[in-house]
C-alpha positions in Angstrom: -20.1 220.3 207.9 -21.1 223.9 207.2 -18.4 226.4 206.7 -18.3 229.4 209.0 -19.1 231.7 206.0 -22.3 229.9 205.0 -25.4 231.9 204.9 -28.1 231.5 207.4 -31.3 230.1 205.9 -34.8 230.9 207.1 -36.7 227.8 208.0 -40.1 226.8 209.4 -41.0 223.6 211.2 -44.4 222.3 212.3 -44.7 220.7 215.7 -47.5 218.4 216.9 -48.2 216.2 219.8 -51.2 214.3 221.3 -49.6 211.7 223.6 -48.4 212.0 227.2 -45.6 209.6 228.1 -43.0 209.3 230.8 -41.1 212.2 229.0 -43.9 214.7 229.2 -47.3 216.0 228.2 -48.1 217.2 224.6 -47.4 220.8 225.5 -44.1 219.8 227.3 -43.0 217.8 224.2 -43.5 220.9 222.1 -41.7 223.2 224.6 -38.8 220.7 224.9 -38.4 220.6 221.1 -38.4 224.4 221.0 -35.7 224.5 223.7 -33.5 222.1 221.8 -33.8 224.2 218.7 -32.8 227.3 220.7 -29.6 225.7 222.0 -28.4 224.1 218.8 -25.2 225.9 217.7 -26.3 225.9 214.0 -29.7 227.5 214.7 -30.6 231.0 215.8 -33.5 233.4 216.2 -36.0 230.8 217.2 -39.6 232.0 217.4 -42.7 230.0 218.1 -46.3 230.6 217.2 -49.0 230.2 219.8 -50.0 226.7 220.6 -53.3 225.5 219.1 -55.5 222.5 219.9 -57.0 220.7 216.9 -58.9 217.5 216.1 -56.6 214.7 214.7 -56.3 214.6 210.9 -56.3 210.9 210.8 -58.3 208.4 212.9 -60.7 210.2 215.2 -60.4 207.8 218.1 -57.3 209.6 219.5 -56.8 212.7 221.6 -56.7 216.2 220.1 -53.3 217.5 219.0 -51.4 220.5 220.2 -49.7 222.2 217.3 -47.3 225.1 216.7 -45.0 226.4 214.1 -41.4 227.5 214.8 -39.3 229.8 212.7 -35.5 230.1 212.8 -32.4 230.6 210.8 -30.0 227.7 210.3 -26.7 226.8 208.7 -27.7 223.1 208.6 -28.4 221.6 205.2 -32.0 220.5 204.6 -31.0 216.8 205.2 -29.1 217.7 208.4 -32.1 219.6 209.6 -34.4 216.7 208.8 -32.1 214.4 210.8 -32.2 216.8 213.7 -36.0 217.0 213.6 -36.1 213.2 213.6 -33.8 213.2 216.7 -36.2 215.5 218.5 -39.0 213.0 217.8 -36.9 210.2 219.1 -36.0 212.2 222.3 -39.7 212.6 223.0 -40.2 208.8 222.8 -42.1 208.8 219.5 -43.3 205.5 218.2 -45.4 205.1 215.1 -48.5 203.2 216.1 -50.5 203.8 212.9 -50.6 206.1 209.9 -51.7 209.6 211.0 -52.1 208.2 214.5 -51.2 209.4 217.9 -47.7 210.5 218.7 -45.6 212.1 221.4 -44.0 214.4 218.9 -44.2 215.1 215.2 -41.7 217.5 213.7 -42.2 218.4 210.0 -39.9 220.6 208.0 -42.3 222.9 206.3 -40.0 225.4 204.5 -36.3 225.7 204.0 -35.6 229.1 202.5 -37.0 229.3 199.0 -35.8 225.8 198.2 -38.0 223.2 196.5 -36.9 219.6 197.4 -38.6 216.5 196.2 -36.9 213.3 197.3 -38.2 210.0 198.7 -37.3 211.2 202.3 -37.9 215.0 202.1 -40.4 217.2 200.3 -40.1 221.0 200.7 -42.4 222.9 200.8 -44.2 220.3 202.9 -46.8 218.5 200.8 -49.7 219.4 203.0 -48.7 223.0 203.9 -51.5 224.7 202.0 -54.3 222.5 203.2 -53.8 222.0 207.0 -55.3 224.7 209.2 -53.1 223.5 212.1 -50.1 224.5 210.0 -51.4 227.5 208.1 -52.8 229.5 211.0 -49.7 229.3 213.2 -47.5 229.9 210.2 -49.5 232.9 209.3 -49.0 234.2 212.8 -45.2 234.1 212.3 -44.9 235.0 208.6 -48.2 236.1 206.8 -46.4 237.3 203.7 -44.6 234.0 202.7 -45.7 232.9 199.3 -46.5 229.3 198.6 -47.8 228.2 195.2 -48.4 231.8 194.2 -50.4 232.8 197.2 -49.5 234.4 200.5 -49.8 232.2 203.6 -52.2 234.7 205.1 -54.6 234.1 202.1 -54.5 230.4 202.6 -55.1 230.9 206.4 -58.1 233.2 205.8 -59.8 230.4 203.8 -59.4 228.0 206.7 -61.9 227.1 209.4 -60.5 229.0 212.4 -63.2 227.6 214.6 -61.6 224.1 214.2 -58.6 225.3 216.1 -58.5 226.5 219.7 -55.7 228.9 220.6 -54.2 227.8 223.9 -52.8 230.0 226.7 -50.0 227.7 227.8 
């Protein structure tokens, strides 16, 4: 467990959903995950980007995704945070039907402070962070000056196809 004197670490997670189930719609799955982040005792200052609709990255015979990025500070270790993210997916009834396929909730740990982590279960910064418009554009909305691989997130975001995303007013 984290000691009371531990520093708070700035983190960013990506949220995505494209399946409705008995627990909610894609937008509701994202909102519920954000609410659970807000009430966690080891997480504070939760802020969400806008929600964006985007075509699926994988198989195209599935619904469009709704995506967002959430920033917060935490005292959880990276692996505790990963476990919490996985519990959010489970609470939304996530089942993996196929690689890059449809899902009720996907929660990816994008950044954990300035740490670089490369293990079989966790890679931080997230491996696809600099190539996915549905991550870069909402991340740039929250933190345009964060540097990844020597470039500001805003620079990566400017090189993305903004027309491929639709900002939602939900």
